[in-house]
N, C-alpha and C positions, 0 to 999 in steps of 0.2 A: 605572483596570483598563487593563491592557496590551492590545494590540491581540491578540496572539495568543491571550490569554485568552479576548477577545470571541469571537475566530473559534471557538475550540473550544466556548464556549457556545452560541453561533448554530447550529451543525453539531450539538450535542446535541439541540437543541429540534427541529431540522429533522427528525432521524432519530425523533425521538419523535412527532411530531405530523405529519409531512409536509410542513406548510407552516407559514409564520412571517408576521406582519404587522409593518411598520417600527414602528408606534407602540408595539405590545406590547412589541417588542424594546427600545425606547428605555427603557420604564419598567422592565423587568426588568433592564437592564444599567446603568441611571442616566447615560445618555449622552443627546445630542441625536438628533433624527430624521436629521441630515444625516451624524452619524458612522455612524448604522446603515446608512443608504443607501450610503457609500462602503464600508464593510465587506461589505454584499451585492455590492457590484459588483466587488471583489475576489476575493470567493470564488467567483463566476460566472465570472470571466475565469479562476481557476485550475480550472475544471470541476468544482466540488465541489458546487454547487446551481444552482437555475435562477433568474433574477430574474424576478419578476412585477411587475405593477402595484400598488404598495402593497405589496410584500413579497419573499418568494421560496418555493421550493417544493423537496422534494428531488429531486436528479438521477437521473433514470432511466438506466440505462445499456444499451443495446440492443445484446445480444450475438449476436443472429441466432435464437437458441433460446427466447429470451424476455426479460424484464426483471428484473433485481437492483437491490434499493433500496441505500441507503446502511446501514441499519440492520444488515443480513446483513454488510457489510465491517467494520462497526465490532465486531460480535461476533467475529469472526475476527481483528482488529487486536488486541483484549484479550486473547483466548486465547494467541495469539502471544507477546505481550509479557511473559506469565506465565513464559514458557519461558526467559527471558534472565536468567542468574544476575548477583547482585551484582558491579559491576566487570567485567562482560563488554564485549568488543569486539564491535558488532553491524554486520553488513553489511546494507545495504538497497538493493533495486534500485527502479526506479519504480513508478507505478500508484497506483490510489486505494486498493487494501487496504493496500500498503504504506504508504501516508500514514496509515491508521488504526494500524499499528502504532507508527508514529513518535509520533502522539499519545498513546498509551497508554503509551509509555515516557518522554515527554518530562519528566514531573515526577520522574525517576529522576535524582538528580544525580551516578551513579556510572557512567554509562554512556559508552562512546566510539563514536560512531557514524560509519561510513563510507558514504558514499552517492554515487550518480551521478546523482541527482534533485533538479533546482534547487528545486521546490516543497517536499519533504521538507526540505531544507537551510534554505529560508526558514521553515518551520514549528519548526526546533529553533534557528536562530541566535538567541544572547542568552539562552538557558535558563541558569539558574544552575547551575553545577557540571558541565554537559555539556561532552563534548569532541567536537568535530564535524570530520570531514575529508570534503572535496567531491573526487571524482573528477573530472577533467578529461575533455575529448573533444567530438565533434562533437554539438550539439545538435539534439534531435528535438523533434517537436510534443508528445512526450507529457511534456515537460520533463526527458527523460533525456539524460545525456551518454555516447555510446557511442562504438566503434572502437578502434584500435590504441592511441591515447594513452591511453584508459582502461584498457586492458588492461595497457599496461605498467605504469601507476601501482598498479593492483591487485596485481601480481605482488609490490609491496614489503610487502604487508601480510598479516596472518594474522588471522582472525575466530574467535570463540569460537562465533558462531552467524550464518548469513545468511539472510535472508528474501527469497524470490523471487518476484515475481508473474508469472504467464502469461495467455496470451491461451487456449490450450487444453491440455488434459490428457486422455490416453488410457493403457490399459496398453501399447498396442502402439506407439503413436509417441512416448510420452513427454510431456515438457513442450514446448510450442511457444509462438512468437510469430509475428507479423506482418512484423518486421525482420530480416534476415540479421545484421546489425552488431549491433542489440540482442541477438539469440541468443547472439552469442559474447561479448559484455559478461556477459551473465547467467551465462553458464558459467563466466567467471573468478571471479566472486563465489563460485559454487558449490565451484571447486576450492580457494579459499582459506580455505574454511570447516571448522572441524571437525564442526561439526553443522549441515546444511543443511535447510532448511524451505521448501517451496512453500506458498504464500498463495493460495488461488482459491476465488471463491464457485462453488455448484454449477453455474451456467449455463456455467462454461468447461468442466465434464466432459464427455467425449464428443466435442470438438471437435479438429480438427487445422488448425492454420494453418501459414503459409509455412514457418519456419524452425524446425528443432529446436533446443532448449537442451541438452536431456539425457534420457536414460531415466530410468523411474520409479525404477529400481534404484540410480541415482545420487544420489538424495536421500533423507535419512532419514526425514522426517515430510512428511505433507500436512496442511493445517489447512483445513476448506471448512465449509458451513453444512449444515442438516438437508435441504436440496432433494437431497443425493446418495440415489441409488436403493441399494437392497440389492444389485444385482449390481454397480454400479459400486463399491461398498464392498469388495466380496468380490474383484473383478478387481484393483484398485488394491493392496488388500493383498497379494494373491497375487503381484503383478509387484514387490514389494520394500520398499513404504514402509509406515510405521506412518500410518494415517487417523484422524484427529481432526475429529469433527463437533461445530459450537457452534449 
């Protein structure tokens, strides 16, 4: 079994159970405990789970307003992946939710991926039939490559669909993130896409962070989880986006 296949199976089990044990994983995957421990360390370094004594647990993402578990992001990722047509050119920014979109599409041998996220590129590289383009730029701690070099390279491409992660989303202030250069690179993805989709778990809704990416009316769709309130759903829809909850 290839490393990336083990990673996906480990993350699936973590999402389902909340935690995993090294010995159980070794038996389920048919590999040694040492291999599982290396896999868990790699996933922990990528901030995809939390390493514990004897195993690992789902990573909790502190958003300031609460905690979002990996399972919600995986549902959003699966729903987003279903929107990519056969043969599509897909743009992907960074973030844990965008990573789940990549994983949901990774088995599709007919997709061209363009991403500025190192961890997403690592997930996709070597997959049979996939075409992968990595955008250059300044590396951030979020594993994203941003800045003028990234934007200049993006200007050469057209996307059928682009998936954008955000740190905050409100009807009034639109899509926001913590870093100004990241915001500009995300906007470049949006501008090069025929269809643009914001992927955000519900803990991002109602938040405004430092740098604005775009207005809600500048994106076509928003995919979020069932934690969205009725008022948030109405206001985001009225602001100009089609909202899907999963």
